[in-house]
C-alpha positions, 0 to 999 in steps of 0.5 A: 500500500503506497502513499501519495500526497496532494494539495486537494483531493476530489472524490467523484468525477461528475460535473461538480467534481471535475470542475472543482479539480480543474479550478483548484489546479488553475489556482496552483494546487497539486490536485487528484481526482478519484473516480470509481467508474468513468468521468462525467458522473450522472449528468454525462452517463445516466442523466443530462446527456443520454436523455437529451440524446434520446429526446433529440432522436424522438424529436426527429421521429416526430418531425418526420411524422408531420413532414406533410405539414411542411410540404414534404412527402416521405415514407413511413419512418422505421424506428430502430431502438438499438440504433438510438441506444448506439448513438447515445452510447457513442455520444457519451463515449465521445464526451467521456474522452473530452472530460479526460482530455480536460483533466489532462490539460488541467494537470489533474491526476485522475485515480481510478477507484473508490475513495473513502475518507479515513482521516481529516487529511487522508483518503484511501482508494480501493480498486483492482485489489489494491489500496492506496492511501492519499495524503490530502491538504483539503478534500472535496466530496462530489460523490453524487446521487443515485435513483431513489427507490419507492417503498414496496416497489422493487426494481428488477431492471426488466419489468420495473426499472429506474431512470438509469435502466430506462436508458438501455431499454431497446424493446419499446413497451406498448404500455408504460406506467411512470411513477413520478411527475418531476423532471425525470418522469415528464422527460421520459414520458415524452421520450416513450410517448414519441417512441410509440408507448401508451404512457400513464404518468402518476404524480402524488402532488396536485400537479406535475413539476410541483416546484415550477411556476403553477401556470407554467406547470399547468400549461405543460400538463395541458400540452402533454395531455394533448399528446395523449400522455395520461397524467394522474395527479393527486394519485399514488400507486397502491399495489403492483402485481406481476401478471403473465404478460405484464404488471397489474397496477392499482392506483389511488386517485381522487375519483377512486381506485384505478387498475391498469395493466402495463408492460413496464413500470418506470420508477422516477421519484427523484434521486438519493444523495450518496453521502453515507459511508463516504468517511469513517464513522469516528470522524463524525462527518455530518450526514442527514438521510444521505445528505452531507451538510454544508454551509455557504462555503461548501464546508462540512462540519470538519475543517478542510473537508468540503462537499458539493453537488447532488451529495449535499441534497440541495438543487440537483442540477449539473450547473449548480454542482459545477458552481458549487465545485468552483466555490469549494475549490476557491475556498480549499485553495485559501480564498473566500467565496460563498455560493449564490443560489439566487439565479439558478435556471431550471430546465425541463426538456419536454416537448415543448420545453419548460424553463424557469429562473427566479421567483414564481408568482406564488413564491413572491406572494409567500415573501410578501412581495407585490408583483406585476405579471407580463405574458406573451403567447408563442402563437403570436410569434412569427418564428414559432409559427414557421417552426410549427411549434407555436404552443406555450407562453412566456411569463414575467414576474416583476416587482410592483414598485420598481418593475424589477424582474424577479422571475421568468417562466417559459413553456415553449420552443427552445425555452431552455435556451431562451431562459438565458435572457431571463437569468441575465435579467434577474442577475443584473436587476433589470426591469421590464422596461429594460427588456421592452426597450431592447431591440430584439431580432425579427423574426425570432423566438426572443421577441416573445420575451420582449412582448411579455416584458411590454405586457408587464410594463403596461401593467406596471404603469397601470399600478404606478 
């Protein structure tokens, strides 16, 4: 068992981990990154990238099916699920290689194996029947998360699957039940619906995407329902029984018990932080239900040990993990930096997309803030009409006294790209007049943001 020494040791090579490693190295540190599988973490290997790859494939399929609307006659498309998966895996491999090159160019030493903290400045790495003890000036834990389980429903990887396993399904089920109406559930609902599955989505809360703006969530539900996705809210799966040719599911709904027979069940009830057993118990690392407790500097309760990303149980988004990684690296290298969660774009890659930033209307009300609202529909956008994607809206939440933009919520084409303008507006403290007075290209989708700002400005002038 050999011993190595580094200024900073990062455990976990996802977006938070590799960003933290690169930042600490750029600040002059001698850095090691420990990863037990492959670099990229959940985002690259089981989350953002593979799901968006499949979503793009299904988007192409949907476009081909409605080619006649664009004046183009084509033959019936032939779905090849195994080729979809092959393309997905090829893109993952390509981006894995990119992350490896990034670590090499950043002079970060990548160590294969499973890392565990055995002392305040010591990490042991296990792998390939070897154990290596690493001395670390500072330690950053970025061990991520894994799909959460649902009590009483055990995944088997075949008939009852989780979100990781859903990415490898080559036999498209005729009927699919998805449990969970959060981001993961609604995105997979869109994927399998376009692949030809009859999808039923069950959500325990009163609406899908319960943390999104209420109007945006409601609008998206209406549009997904039009695509023949059956959405049951205020509903819970009460019982699952295996049948000879599928699964029989009993669902408690506000209208009574409903029984469905489906080919597969996808459990998509979120993710669970991997904070347990990251450190020897006698170290006393503060962990609550798998979540490592941190402060605004990403520090744990143990001096010199930080935690970032999904393992902290906060906002489980790759771009948040990367930002937390930068904060942790800066602090680990001796400077002072606090995390700022005030401007975090949230993106749902359904069809149409949903994206939000800042406060929703109800959140502003809960904080006692008087607001004015501005809205604009994509049906009035020339660009959206030419694209054949004119469903949805832009909604702006602004402070009633000043017109300062507090939040923006978009359901519609390319919402996840358009939200960048909203994020910048919230960050800079821009007003609805600032956006309304900014010339936007025509025809373009961002014009819909300008028109929502103009509507908010009109409403603001009425109240002032």
